[in-house]
C-alpha positions in Angstrom: -5.4 -133.7 -174.4 -3.2 -132.3 -171.6 -4.0 -128.9 -170.1 -2.3 -126.5 -167.7 -3.5 -123.5 -165.8 -2.0 -120.0 -166.2 -1.1 -118.3 -162.9 -1.7 -114.6 -162.1 2.0 -114.1 -163.0 1.4 -115.6 -166.5 3.3 -118.8 -165.6 2.3 -122.4 -166.4 3.6 -125.7 -165.3 4.2 -128.0 -168.3 2.6 -131.3 -167.4 5.0 -134.2 -166.8 3.7 -136.2 -169.8 4.5 -133.2 -172.1 7.9 -132.6 -170.6 8.8 -136.3 -171.0 7.6 -136.3 -174.7 9.6 -133.1 -175.4 12.6 -134.4 -173.6 13.0 -131.3 -171.5 13.8 -130.9 -167.8 14.7 -128.3 -165.3 16.7 -125.4 -166.8 15.9 -126.4 -170.4 14.3 -123.8 -172.7 11.1 -124.1 -174.9 9.9 -121.8 -177.6 6.3 -120.9 -178.5 6.1 -120.8 -182.3 2.9 -119.3 -183.8 1.7 -121.7 -186.6 -1.6 -119.9 -187.3 -3.5 -117.1 -185.7 -4.1 -118.0 -182.1 -2.3 -121.4 -182.5 1.1 -122.1 -181.1 3.5 -125.1 -181.0 5.8 -125.7 -178.0 9.3 -126.5 -179.3 12.1 -127.8 -177.1 15.3 -125.8 -177.5 17.7 -128.4 -176.3 20.0 -128.8 -179.3 23.3 -127.1 -179.6 23.9 -125.0 -182.7 26.8 -127.2 -183.6 24.2 -130.0 -184.2 22.9 -128.1 -187.2 26.1 -128.6 -189.1 25.5 -130.4 -192.4 21.7 -130.1 -192.0 21.2 -128.2 -195.2 23.8 -130.0 -197.4 26.7 -128.5 -199.2 26.2 -124.9 -200.5 26.3 -124.6 -204.3 28.5 -121.5 -204.1 30.4 -119.4 -201.5 29.0 -116.1 -200.5 31.3 -113.2 -199.5 30.7 -111.0 -196.5 30.2 -108.1 -199.0 27.4 -110.0 -200.7 25.8 -110.8 -197.4 25.9 -107.1 -196.4 24.5 -106.0 -199.8 21.6 -108.5 -199.4 20.9 -107.3 -195.8 21.0 -103.6 -196.9 18.7 -104.3 -199.9 16.2 -106.2 -197.7 16.3 -103.5 -195.1 15.7 -100.8 -197.7 12.7 -102.7 -199.2 11.1 -103.1 -195.7 10.8 -99.3 -195.3 
């Protein structure tokens, strides 16, 4: 298990072994994703959004902007 120490400013240095495994370097971003209460995964955010194209297959039908807006409004109303 690899460990790091949190500084007084809340910063950590990601150990070299972990950086290498994640494929991240200086200037790259990582996200901390909560997977359970008190447990997080560190995820490298190194991909471009254009790499997501085709990831979910071909949509079964087209959705209009109006339908999207209605869905967003309905979800927002149900959250209140």
